[in-house]
Residue, then its C-alpha position, 0 to 999 in steps of 0.5 A: m838814875t844818873g845822867r845830864p843835870a838837864d835830864n834831872p827832874f828836880a832840876s828848877r826849871r822842871i820844878d818850876r813848871l808844876e802847877y800850885r796843888f790846891q788841898g781843900i780850896d780852889v783858885q775861884s774861892i781865892t779870888d772871890r775872897l780877894r774881891k771881898t777884901g777890896g783886892r788886898g790879901s795875903v798867901i801865907g805859909p812856911h818855907g817851901s809850902g807853894k806860896t810863890t807858886l800860889l801867887e804865879h798861879l793867882a797873877e794869871r787870873l787877875d784883873g790888872r797889870p802884874v807888877w812883880v816885886r820879889l824879895s829874898a833874905q839876900t836882898p839888900r835895903p829890901v824896901e828901896a829894892a821893892v820901890s825901885k820895881l814899881p812903875r810911876p804911877i801905880t794905877k787902878e791897871h795894876a795888881v802888885l804881887i810882892d813875893g817875900a813880904e815878911q823881909l819888910g819891917p813895919w816902916s818899909w811896909w807902911r812906905l810900900r803900902r803908900r806907893t801902891r795904894n792905888a792898884r787894883a790889887i796887892i797880894i802878898t806872900s808871907h810867913s805869917p798873917g797880919r799885914l793883909p786879910t789872909l787869903h790862903e794858908c799853904t800847907t804840905s803834907q807827906e802825901l803832897l811831896t809824894n804826888l809831887v815826886d810821882t809827877l816829877a819822877p814817876g816811880m821813883a817815890e817807891n825807892i825812897d823814904l820820901d816820909e823821912l825826907f818830909l819830916r828831916h825837911e820839917g816840910n820844906i818841899r822845896l828843901c826836899f826837892r834839893e836833896l832829891y835832885d843831889a840824889w839823882a845826880r849822885g845815882 
């Protein structure tokens, strides 16, 4: 199980290549919802549930030039960081993708919405609904974790109690992967 960090099946570059696993819905249904909401919508869900992965998947299928704004709890002054990444002017050619919109307070959200009002599409990720119509709610399950582990490291799921890992990390698959990365590195 041990080896070079580059060989670790849970290295971030390998995890980043995983496609979003649709459960009970497909990408066409989500893009249809986006069209019905005038190109405005949100992907919601808890930490580690695949919101960013889904947003990246959707970005490949959007009309318009994607403009990414990535925010996190570590982003200082998030509205300034977000606005500084936007082209001037925002036009119907642009699809604005805001990952981590929950970092914006009400005033900051209003400023960003105003600045992007001419965009063809605006899609955000957030932990809770309310800012834009919900396009999809991301969820996780023990079965999903097992499936992803089998994809990254075939046969490894049989040697680890993934149910316990999933419960300990409260369904946050990203944290499960971090622990599996460390476990693989330790041997």
